[in-house]
Structure formats: C-alpha cells, structure tokens
C-alpha positions in Angstrom: 55.4 5.4 42.4 53.6 2.7 44.4 50.8 5.1 45.0 50.2 5.7 41.3 50.3 2.0 40.5 47.7 1.3 43.2 45.5 4.2 41.9 45.8 3.0 38.4 44.9 -0.6 39.4 41.7 0.6 41.2 40.8 2.8 38.3 41.1 0.0 35.7 39.3 -2.4 38.0 36.4 0.1 38.4 36.1 0.4 34.6 36.0 -3.4 34.3 33.2 -3.7 36.9 31.2 -0.9 35.3 31.6 -2.5 31.8 30.5 -5.9 33.1 27.5 -4.4 34.9 26.3 -2.5 31.8 26.6 -5.7 29.7 24.5 -7.6 32.3 21.7 -5.0 32.5 18.5 -6.2 30.8 17.4 -4.2 27.7 14.5 -2.0 28.6 11.5 -2.4 26.4 10.5 0.6 24.3 6.8 1.3 23.4 7.9 1.8 19.8 8.4 -2.0 19.8 4.6 -2.3 19.3 5.3 -1.1 15.7 8.8 -2.3 14.9 10.2 -0.4 11.9 13.3 -1.6 10.0 14.1 -1.9 6.4 13.3 -5.5 5.3 10.5 -6.1 7.9 7.3 -7.6 6.5 3.9 -8.7 7.7 1.5 -11.1 6.0 -2.2 -11.1 6.7 -5.3 -13.2 5.9 -8.2 -10.9 5.1 -11.9 -11.5 4.9 -13.8 -8.5 3.5 -17.5 -7.9 2.7 -18.5 -4.8 0.8 -22.1 -3.5 0.6 -23.6 -1.1 -2.0 -27.0 -0.4 -3.5 -25.6 -1.0 -7.0 -23.6 -4.2 -6.4 -25.3 -5.6 -3.3 -23.2 -7.8 -1.1 -19.7 -8.8 -2.3 -17.4 -11.2 -0.4 -13.6 -11.3 -0.8 -10.8 -13.5 0.6 -7.2 -12.4 0.0 -3.8 -12.0 1.6 -2.3 -8.6 2.3 1.4 -8.0 2.6 3.1 -5.0 4.2 6.9 -4.6 3.6 9.3 -1.9 4.8 11.2 -1.0 1.7 13.1 2.2 2.5 13.6 5.0 5.0 14.7 8.7 4.8 15.3 11.6 7.3 12.2 13.7 8.0 11.9 17.4 9.0 11.4 16.3 12.6 14.9 14.9 12.9 13.7 11.3 12.8 13.2 8.7 10.1 10.2 8.2 7.8 9.8 4.6 6.7 8.3 3.6 3.4 5.8 0.6 3.5 4.7 -1.1 0.3 1.4 -2.8 0.3 0.5 -5.7 -2.0 -2.4 -8.1 -2.4 -2.9 -11.7 -3.5 -6.5 -12.7 -4.2 -7.9 -16.1 -3.5 -6.7 -18.5 -6.2 -3.9 -16.2 -7.4 -0.2 -17.3 -7.2 1.5 -13.9 -6.8 1.1 -10.6 -5.1 0.2 -7.4 -6.9 1.3 -3.9 -5.7 -1.6 -1.8 -4.4 -0.3 1.2 -2.5 2.6 2.9 -0.6 2.3 4.2 3.0 4.7 6.3 5.0 5.2 5.7 8.7 7.2 7.8 11.2 8.0 6.7 14.8 8.3 9.7 17.0 9.2 10.1 20.7 5.5 10.1 21.7 3.6 8.5 18.9 3.4 6.4 15.7 2.0 8.2 12.7 0.9 6.2 9.6 -0.1 7.8 6.4 -2.7 5.7 4.7 -3.5 6.9 1.2 -1.8 10.2 2.0 -3.9 10.7 5.2 -1.9 10.6 8.5 -3.4 8.8 11.5 -1.9 8.6 15.0 -2.0 4.9 15.4 -0.3 4.7 18.8 0.5 7.2 21.5 3.2 6.7 24.1 3.6 5.8 26.8 1.3 2.8 26.1 -1.1 2.4 29.1 -4.5 0.9 29.7 -7.2 3.6 29.4 -5.0 6.0 27.5 -6.8 8.2 24.9 -5.6 10.5 22.1 -6.8 12.2 19.0 -6.2 9.8 16.1 -7.0 12.6 13.6 -4.5 15.1 15.1 -2.8 15.5 11.7 -5.7 15.3 9.3 -9.2 16.9 8.7 -11.1 13.7 9.0 -14.0 14.1 11.4 -15.2 11.6 13.9 -17.8 11.0 16.7 -16.0 12.7 19.6 -15.7 16.3 20.6 -12.1 17.5 20.5 -10.2 20.6 21.5 -12.6 23.5 22.2 -15.6 21.6 20.9 -15.6 23.3 17.5 -14.5 20.1 15.7 -14.9 16.4 16.1 -12.4 13.6 15.9 -11.9 9.9 16.5 -10.7 9.6 20.1 -8.5 6.4 20.1 -8.4 4.5 23.4 -6.3 1.6 24.7 -8.5 -1.1 26.3 -8.3 -1.8 30.0 -8.7 -5.5 29.3 -5.7 -7.9 28.9 -5.2 -9.0 25.3 -3.5 -12.1 23.9 -2.8 -13.1 20.4 -2.3 -16.6 19.0 0.0 -16.8 16.0 0.1 -20.4 14.6 0.1 -21.8 18.1 2.5 -19.3 19.7 0.8 -17.2 22.3 1.7 -13.5 22.7 0.5 -11.8 25.9 2.3 -8.4 25.7 -0.3 -6.9 23.5 -2.7 -3.9 23.5 -6.0 -3.3 21.8 -6.7 0.1 20.4 -10.3 1.1 19.8 -10.5 3.8 17.1 -14.2 4.1 17.1 -17.0 2.2 18.9 -20.2 3.6 17.5 -22.8 0.8 17.7 -25.8 2.7 16.4 -28.0 0.2 14.6 -30.4 2.9 13.3 -28.3 5.2 11.2 -24.7 3.9 11.0 -22.2 1.6 12.7 -18.6 2.5 13.0 -16.5 0.0 14.9 -12.8 -0.1 14.3 -10.3 -1.9 16.5 -6.6 -2.9 16.1 -4.4 -5.2 18.2 -0.6 -4.5 18.5 1.9 -7.0 19.9 5.3 -5.9 21.2 8.2 -6.7 18.9 5.7 -8.0 16.3 3.5 -5.1 15.2 -0.1 -5.0 14.0 -1.7 -8.4 14.7 -5.4 -7.9 14.0 -7.6 -5.3 12.5 -11.4 -5.4 12.7 -13.6 -2.9 10.9 -17.4 -2.6 10.7 -18.6 0.5 8.9 -22.2 0.3 7.8 -24.8 2.9 6.8 -28.5 1.9 7.1 -31.6 3.0 5.3 -33.3 5.9 7.2 -36.2 6.6 4.8 -39.7 5.3 5.1 -40.5 1.8 6.3 -36.9 0.7 6.4 -36.0 2.9 9.3 -34.7 0.7 12.2 -34.7 -2.4 10.0 -30.9 -2.5 9.7 -31.2 -2.5 5.9 -27.6 -1.8 4.7 -27.2 0.8 2.0 -23.4 0.8 1.9 -20.4 -0.2 4.0 -17.7 -2.7 4.7 -16.9 -5.5 7.2 -13.3 -6.5 7.4 -11.2 -8.9 9.4 -7.4 -8.9 9.0 -5.3 -11.4 10.9 -1.5 -11.8 11.0 -0.3 -15.2 9.8 3.4 -14.5 9.3 6.1 -11.8 9.9 9.8 -11.5 9.7 12.6 -9.9 7.6 13.4 -10.3 3.9 
C-alpha cells in the first residue's frame, strides 16, 4: 500500500511540474503573424495617389482606405478563408464608402490574397531575408522574371536583406520585413516598382507603387514623358479590433 501511495505521489508531482513548465514556456512566434487574420480586425491607411493618362493628364488624390475582416469560412484546403471588406473616405468626406471585397487565406507556407478576384501570394513562409517566390503562382498575370521552365514570366517576389523598421504614431516596430514585388526601374519604356512592408502582429504597414508607361515614339523617346500610370503611397495610421 505504501508503495502505491509513493508511486501516486511522484506521478501527481510529475504532472504538476510538467503543467507549470508548459505554462512558463514562451509563445513561439508564427510567420503568419505578419498578416494577422481574425474576424473584427481592421487597418486604416492614409493614401496619396497620382494617376496619369493622356485624356485626363495628371490627377492627384488624398484619401483614407480601410480594410476590415468581416467573416471567415472553411475552404477546400482544410483551412479558413477570410473575407476582407474595403472602404474609402475621400479628403473632405465624413464617412467611408464600400469599394470592394477581398478574400485571404493563410496556409502553412504562404498568405494568398485575392484582389479583385485575382490571387497573389503576398508572403511565403518561413520568412527569411533573401527569400524569393512566384507571386503569380495562382494567376495568369505575367511579370518581368523567368519562371518554371522559362516558357512563362512572373513577378518574383523577394524579401529584402536590409533591416526594416516602421514608425506608427511614435511607436517603433522593428520586427518587420520588406517584400519587393517588382523593381523594374526602366526610364525609357516603363517603370514597375512595387514594395510592401509587413510588421509582425500588425500586418501590412506600407505599400508603395510606381507603375508608369513612357512615350516611345518619335522625339519623346527617352524623355520620360508619361503616357499613363499610377504612383501610390499607402501608410498605416491605425489598426485594431472592432
């Protein structure tokens, strides 16, 4: 009888020690934290946008863009697809107006965002400096890089080797990565420079886009005369849960 009492005492003590040890273990960060998805999450951005066209010339816009996770549902891959509602408030307006709905799925090795029904691989895991991947793996959008067997092109996304920080209203975030989606700096035919910064446990912090097509006929060749395009800067100013 004493033997069993002693055995039971050691067994219960062992369970107690294990339980305490597990509670004290630090939570390991997940790379999916760079794009936190949960119903109720929202992000608010200040946006500066300049559009160019031959018919309208140069047009400048200042507005706020809001992204909000409004729902989620099981997908065929066994995970969850999150519904993100986009809305916009132009300068001088008092309320937001609905503009679009996106779908986002967080998978074991990547984040896929459907923008306007077109899926892009925004992040690939594990997150590491110098990592590259095909951002157009699930669409037919072509890019500037050779992909696969060389019979098609894509945008080869890359994580910068440089350290990145983001200042949100005086609070500095250092656990951040910059993803270059394209870095074509051709000043003769067209520029296509697209970069996004993601902050762990925050999400998309900044988005910078320069997509310009230049005149390539006659005397305007090489003069950087813009025929059409867009320059956009999107900066996070607030995030949280509603």
